C-alpha positions in Angstrom: -46.4 -1.5 -13.9 -47.3 -2.8 -10.4 -45.7 -6.2 -11.2 -42.4 -4.5 -12.2 -42.3 -2.5 -8.9 -43.0 -5.7 -6.9 -40.2 -7.6 -8.7 -37.8 -4.7 -8.1 -38.7 -4.7 -4.4 -38.3 -8.4 -4.1 -34.9 -8.3 -5.8 -33.7 -5.5 -3.6 -34.8 -7.3 -0.5 -33.1 -10.5 -1.6 -29.8 -8.7 -2.3 -29.9 -7.0 1.1 -30.4 -10.4 2.8 -27.5 -11.9 0.9 -25.2 -9.0 1.6 -26.1 -9.1 5.3 -24.0 -12.2 5.9 -21.1 -11.5 3.5 -17.9 -10.4 5.2 -14.9 -8.9 3.4 -11.4 -10.1 3.9 -10.6 -6.8 5.6 -13.4 -7.3 8.2 -12.2 -10.9 8.9 -8.6 -9.7 9.3 -9.5 -7.0 11.8 -11.8 -9.4 13.7 -8.9 -11.9 13.9 -6.5 -9.2 15.1 -9.0 -8.1 17.8 -9.6 -11.7 18.9 -5.8 -12.4 19.1 -5.2 -9.3 21.2 -8.0 -10.3 23.5 -6.5 -13.8 23.8 -3.2 -12.1 24.7 -4.9 -10.4 27.6 -6.2 -13.7 28.8 -2.8 -15.4 28.5 -1.2 -12.5 30.3 -3.4 -13.3 33.3 -2.4 -16.9 33.0 1.2 -15.8 32.8 1.0 -14.7 36.4 -1.1 -17.6 37.7 0.0 -20.8 35.9 3.2 -22.5 34.9 2.2 -22.7 31.2 1.1 -19.1 30.9 4.5 -17.9 29.6 4.4 -20.4 26.8 0.8 -19.4 25.8 1.7 -15.7 25.9 4.8 -16.2 23.8 3.0 -18.2 21.2 0.1 -15.8 21.2 2.5 -12.9 20.6 3.6 -14.5 17.4 0.0 -15.2 16.3 -1.0 -11.6 17.1 1.9 -10.2 15.1 0.9 -12.4 12.2 -2.7 -11.2 12.5 -1.4 -7.6 12.3 0.6 -8.4 9.2 -2.6 -10.1 7.7 -4.5 -6.8 8.5 -1.9 -4.8 6.5 -2.3 -7.2 3.6 -6.1 -7.1 3.7 -6.0 -3.3 3.8 -3.7 -3.1 0.9 -5.8 -5.5 -1.2 -9.0 -3.7 -0.3 -7.4 -0.4 -1.4 -5.6 -1.5 -4.5 -7.9 -4.2 -5.9 -11.2 -3.2 -4.3 -11.0 0.5 -5.0 -11.5 1.4 -1.4 -10.0 4.2 0.7 -6.3 4.1 1.6 -7.2 5.0 5.2 -7.4 1.4 6.4 -3.8 1.0 5.1 -2.6 3.7 7.5 -4.6 2.1 10.4 -3.1 -1.3 9.6 0.4 0.1 9.3 -0.1 1.8 12.7 -1.2 -1.4 14.3 1.9 -3.2 12.9 4.1 -0.5 14.3 2.3 -0.8 17.7 2.7 -4.6 17.6 6.4 -4.3 16.9 6.8 -1.9 19.8 4.7 -4.2 22.0 6.9 -7.2 21.1 10.1 -5.3 21.8 8.8 -3.9 25.1 7.6 -7.4 26.1 11.0 -9.0 25.4 12.6 -6.3 27.5 10.1 -7.1 30.3 8.9 -3.5 30.7 5.5 -4.3 32.1 4.8 -0.7 32.9 4.7 0.1 29.2 3.7 -3.4 27.9 0.4 -3.6 29.7 -1.0 -0.2 28.9 0.1 -0.5 25.3 -1.8 -3.8 25.1 -5.0 -2.2 26.5 -4.6 0.7 24.0 -4.1 -1.8 21.1 -7.2 -3.7 22.1 -9.3 -0.6 22.3 -8.0 0.7 18.9 -8.6 -2.7 17.4 -12.2 -2.9 18.6 -12.7 0.7 17.2 -11.2 -0.4 13.8 -13.5 -3.4 13.8 -16.5 -1.3 14.4 -15.5 1.1 11.6 -15.2 -1.8 9.1 -18.7 -3.1 9.8 -21.5 -1.8 7.6 -23.9 0.6 9.3 -27.3 -0.9 10.0 -30.1 1.1 8.3 -33.7 0.3 9.0 -36.2 0.9 6.3 
């Protein structure tokens, strides 16, 4: 009986260690979106200080928009195929709407709206990233 309990404990510990480094497609998509929004903030600073900043910010906008679309795809797959909650689909769709508004406002050169919206998007993206990470439980 003691051998069976030891084997079960060893199997549970090994499964926990393997799961610790496994990331879902949804987590990777949210992390990528958060990273691209952060890079956009850096390239916005370069926009005002260097000659190549405008090109970097323009290319980064396209990458960030693609990352937002990837987040929608990952949320849909996690919901439909993975049996997860539909809540991330709503979050991802909201981010895609915000990204669309951000691109439109940026093209219109409305910095008074574009900059605060970018800060809001970064904060919400970090929050979404934290919400997708598994909670750490100590035993």
